[in-house]
C-alpha positions in Angstrom: -8.8 -4.7 -6.3 -11.3 -4.7 -9.1 -14.0 -4.4 -6.3 -13.3 -0.6 -6.1 -14.8 0.6 -9.4 -15.0 4.3 -8.3 -11.3 4.4 -7.4 -10.4 2.6 -10.7 -12.5 5.1 -12.7 -11.1 8.1 -11.1 -7.5 6.8 -11.3 -8.0 6.1 -15.0 -9.4 9.6 -15.6 -6.6 11.3 -13.7 -3.6 9.1 -14.5 -4.6 7.2 -17.5 -4.2 3.9 -15.6 -5.4 2.2 -12.5 -2.6 3.7 -10.5 -3.8 2.7 -7.0 -3.7 -1.0 -8.0 -0.2 -0.7 -9.6 1.2 1.0 -6.5 -0.3 -1.5 -4.1 1.1 -4.4 -6.2 4.5 -2.7 -6.2 4.4 -2.4 -2.4 3.6 -6.1 -2.1 6.5 -7.0 -4.4 8.8 -4.9 -2.3 7.7 -6.6 0.9 8.1 -10.0 -0.7 11.6 -9.0 -1.9 12.5 -7.8 1.7 11.4 -11.2 3.1 13.3 -13.1 0.4 16.5 -11.1 0.8 16.4 -10.5 4.5 16.7 -6.7 3.9 14.4 -4.4 5.8 11.3 -3.2 4.0 11.2 0.5 3.4 7.7 1.9 2.9 7.0 4.4 0.2 4.1 5.7 2.2 4.4 9.4 3.2 3.7 9.8 6.0 4.7 6.2 7.1 2.4 4.0 9.1 2.3 4.9 12.8 4.3 3.0 15.3 2.0 0.4 16.9 2.9 1.7 20.4 0.9 4.9 19.6 -2.2 3.0 18.3 -5.4 2.7 20.3 -5.7 -0.4 22.4 -8.3 -3.0 21.5 -11.4 -3.0 23.6 -12.5 -6.4 24.9 
């Protein structure tokens, strides 16, 4: 995530930390915990990701 220097700089200016990186790593940790415990993963994204059934179909 160090390949996004503009995001890092703006996060540090606004939040005093590289907030985007921290939040992404927290999401990965929560997903890993869900896999390990067998509990459903609950996203913190608002709005949540779209249901795949409403996504555009791939073109071949």
